[in-house]
N, C-alpha and C positions, 0 to 999 in steps of 0.2 A: 504493500500500501504505498502511496505516495506521501513524503513529509507535510503537503499540504494539506490531504484528506484527511490523515492521522490526527494533526494540530487542529484543523477545522473540526473535527469530531470530538476530541475532548475540550475545547474552548465552548461549543455548544453546548457541551453537558455540563461545564461550569457554568455559564449562562444563566441554565435553566434552574439548575440548583439555588443559585444567587437570588432568581426571581422568588421561586418558591419561598425562601427564607427571608426575604424583602430585606436582602443586603447588597443589592445591586452595586449601588453608589460605591460602597466599601470596598465591595470586589473589585470593582472597576479601579478605585486607588491603588489596592494592591497589587494590580496586575501593571499598572503605570511604575510602581515602584519595582517590581521584578524586571520589567523589560530594560528600564534606564539602567539598572543595577546591571545585570548581565551585559548589555551593549556596552558600559563603559568598563567592563573587565575581561580584557581577553585571557586572562588568567582563568577566570571561573567559567568562562566559555569553555576553557580546554578542558577543564576539570572534569564539567556536566557530561561532556563528550567522549571522554575517554573510557575505552573498555576494559583500560587494566586497573581503575579505582572501583572498587565494590560500590553497589548501589548503598549501602550503610554507611560507608563515609562519606558519601556525596549527601545524602538525607542529614547526615551530622553536619556538614556544612551550610545546607541549606537552614537548618534549626538555627543553627549560630548568626546566621544572618539577616533571616526574615521570621522567625517563629514570634517574637516579642513586637514586631512591626505591623504585623498583618492580621488579618481576623481569622477566627477559627477555622472558617468554612475554607476561606484560601488555603491555610496550613495542613488542613485534612488533605486538601486535593493534592498538595506537594507530597505528600505521604504516598497517595495513592499512585499516582504516578510513579514515585520511586519503585512501588511494590511490583509494579508492573513494567520496572525496568525502562521507562520513558521519560526519565530526566534529561536525556540529552535534549528532548523536545520542550523543555521548559520555557526557553525564550522564545520560540515560534509559536508555542499555545499562547503565552502572554500577549503577543502581537496580533495574534488572531483574535483572542477575548477583544481586545481593543476595537478591532474591526468590527467585530459583531456588535458589541455594545454600541457603535456608532451608527450601525444599521438599525436596531432596535429603537434608538431614541431620535431617529430621524436627523441625524447629525450627518451633513457633508462636510468634506475636506476639501478646502480650497487650497492650492499650491502657489506662490508667487514667487517668480522668480526675476531677481534685479541684478543689475550690474554692480551696485553696491549697498551696503545697507541701509535700511530703509528709516525715515525719520517719521516721526509723529504725525506731520502735515499730511505727507503721501499715504500714509497708513490708513487716514480718512478718504483720501479720494480713493484709495484702492478699494477700501470697505464696502464705500456706495457703489463702485463697480460690480462688486462681489454681490451685492444684493440684487441689483439688476439683472444677473443671469444665474442665480443660485435658484434652487426650486424648494428650497429647504429654508424656513426661518432662523435654524441653527446650524453657522457654520464654523468650522474649526481651520483658522489659517494657519499655514504653515510658510514660513518665508526663508527663501533660499538666496543665496548670493553665486552669480555665476558671472565672471566678467566677461567671459566670452560672447554675451549678448551685445557688449560694447553699452551700451544704454537701453533705457525706457525700459518695460517688463514684459512679462508674460503671466498669464493668470490662467488657472485650469480649474474649474470647477466640475467634477462629473466629467461627461464627455464631450463639455464645453470648453472651447481657448481662446482667450483673446490674447494675441500677440500683438504687442506694440514695442517690440526691440527693435534697435538701431539695425542688428545683424539682418532681422528678416527684412526690414526695409530696404537695406543695400542688397539683397538676393533678389527683390521684388524688381529694384532698378536694374540689375545685372540680367536678368531674365528679358527684360522690354526692350533693352539694348541688343538684345540676342536675336531678338525675334523683330527688327526694324525692318519694315517692308520696303523701306527706300534705298537701301543698300541692296545692291543687287548682287547673288550669291554665284558666285562661278565656280 
């Protein structure tokens, strides 16, 4: 079974359990903590993925890192996936849970790519643009910096994209010049 399918199945099960126990927001906060902790530590990623280290030792590390910081539901889930020898998927399950949570709550993700860091004035203008193209009232904005776009911005919300980057405009001009009907082609 693929990594995505297994992670998705566990994430959906955890989401359903959190709903039943009326702890959805707490488990969401726990999964944010878990994903950011694992993402920030290559040593932890390697430890969880290592086939040499026993799952008991892995659970011990998970306990030391998270037991006092997460809900009983989340920690019980960590114990379950460790017993099932799926602790190497913990990061992917947490990421998939966060995605499932957004879908359940109707939160769309908007990715904003700019050539330089965004100030508050520009954020307000981009927020207005996002509201016009978003189908959801709740939008989670993720800002990224990519100097290769030269200037301007690219906003992606769902399957809609607004590209106002200088790179894109230069490519359009280049395309127009290459299709000039006034220059004979020999």
